[in-house]
C-alpha positions in Angstrom: 114.8 83.3 108.3 111.5 81.4 108.0 110.8 83.3 104.8 114.0 82.2 103.2 113.3 78.5 103.7 109.6 78.7 102.8 108.3 77.6 99.4 106.8 81.0 98.7 108.1 82.8 95.7 110.0 86.1 96.3 107.4 88.2 94.5 104.8 87.0 97.0 106.9 87.9 100.0 107.4 91.4 98.5 103.7 91.6 97.8 102.8 90.7 101.4 105.2 93.2 102.9 104.1 95.9 100.4 100.4 95.3 101.0 101.0 95.4 104.8 102.9 98.7 104.5 100.3 100.2 102.2 97.4 99.1 104.5 99.1 100.7 107.5 99.7 103.9 105.6 96.2 104.1 104.2 94.7 103.4 107.6 96.8 106.2 109.2 95.9 108.5 106.3 92.2 107.8 106.7 92.3 108.5 110.5 94.2 111.7 110.0 91.8 112.8 107.3 88.8 112.0 109.5 90.2 114.0 112.4 91.0 116.9 110.2 87.4 117.1 109.1 86.6 118.4 112.5 88.7 121.5 111.8 88.6 122.1 108.0 86.1 121.2 105.4 87.4 118.8 102.7 87.7 120.5 99.3 88.2 118.1 96.4 88.9 119.0 92.8 89.4 115.4 91.4 88.7 112.3 93.4 90.1 110.0 90.8 93.5 111.8 90.9 93.6 111.7 94.7 92.8 107.9 94.8 95.5 107.1 92.2 98.1 109.2 93.9 97.2 107.8 97.3 97.7 104.3 96.1 100.9 105.0 94.1 102.5 107.1 96.9 101.7 104.5 99.5 103.1 101.7 97.2 106.3 103.7 96.6 106.9 104.4 100.3 106.1 100.8 101.2 108.5 99.4 98.6 111.1 101.9 99.6 110.6 101.0 103.3 111.1 97.3 102.5 114.3 98.2 100.6 115.4 100.2 103.7 114.6 97.2 105.9 116.6 94.8 103.7 119.7 96.9 104.0 119.4 97.8 107.7 121.8 95.8 109.8 120.3 96.8 113.1 117.2 98.6 114.3 118.9 102.0 114.5 120.0 101.8 110.8 116.3 102.0 109.8 116.2 105.7 110.8 119.1 106.7 108.5 117.1 106.9 105.3 114.1 108.9 106.8 116.4 111.3 108.5 119.0 112.0 105.9 117.2 111.2 102.7 113.4 111.5 103.1 113.3 114.7 105.3 115.4 116.8 102.9 113.6 115.5 99.9 110.3 116.4 101.5 111.4 120.0 102.3 112.8 120.4 98.8 109.8 118.8 97.1 107.5 121.8 97.1 105.4 120.8 100.1 105.5 124.3 101.7 106.0 126.4 98.6 105.5 126.4 94.8 108.6 125.3 93.0 107.8 127.9 90.3 109.0 130.5 92.9 112.5 129.0 92.7 115.2 130.2 90.2 115.2 128.2 87.0 118.2 126.0 87.9 116.6 125.0 91.2 113.3 124.3 89.5 115.2 121.8 87.2 117.0 120.2 90.1 113.6 119.9 92.0 112.2 117.9 89.0 114.6 115.1 90.0 112.8 114.8 93.3 110.0 112.1 93.2 108.3 113.7 96.2 107.6 116.8 94.0 105.4 114.7 91.8 103.6 113.1 94.8 102.9 116.5 96.4 101.7 118.0 93.1 99.5 115.1 92.4 97.8 115.6 95.7 97.8 119.4 95.2 96.0 119.0 91.9 93.5 116.5 93.3 92.5 118.8 96.1 93.0 122.3 94.7 93.1 121.8 90.9 96.6 123.4 90.5 100.0 121.8 90.0 103.5 123.0 89.3 104.3 120.0 87.1 102.2 118.1 84.6 100.0 115.6 86.6 100.3 112.9 83.8 104.0 113.2 83.8 104.1 112.8 87.6 101.9 109.8 87.3 104.2 108.1 84.8 107.2 108.9 87.1 105.6 107.4 90.1 104.5 104.3 88.1 108.1 103.9 86.9 109.5 104.4 90.4 107.0 101.9 91.8 107.9 99.2 89.2 111.6 99.8 89.6 111.4 99.5 93.4 109.3 96.3 93.0 111.8 94.7 90.7 114.7 95.7 93.0 113.0 94.3 96.1 112.0 91.0 94.4 115.6 90.7 93.1 117.1 91.3 96.6 114.8 88.9 98.3 115.4 86.3 95.6 119.2 86.6 96.0 118.9 86.9 99.8 121.0 90.1 99.9 121.6 91.0 103.6 119.2 88.3 104.6 121.5 85.3 104.6 124.4 85.2 107.1 
């Protein structure tokens, strides 16, 4: 409620929440990576690709989390999207298999999943292989990030689900 009456522009509110979400995600990722180094050596093919995909992926999830938070009426509603949207997309996004192993029709359907491009960006950064063009995945993530940013700013500006 304080945010709605503050003189801050909507884009700055979204930027603050997004930066906070990204910072939390990056800190957790850094801790998990540091702990994993005790068990497995870090093999990197392209640092630049990893850095770009880490930033874009954390931005997309942070912006999507803000969108989820805007539409959640109560605390329990926040878990609906991760449970019924994010989990299936993760399993169908080529995390545990190469989408090239799927029949052609399922490969085409998988290309509609943004998590496929995130996973393959990381896969290329670490291993040097990818099921989809990395540049195409980069463009899709940038577009998704900008779309979510515009949507979040618009919803905050209009006070959707924020005003009683």
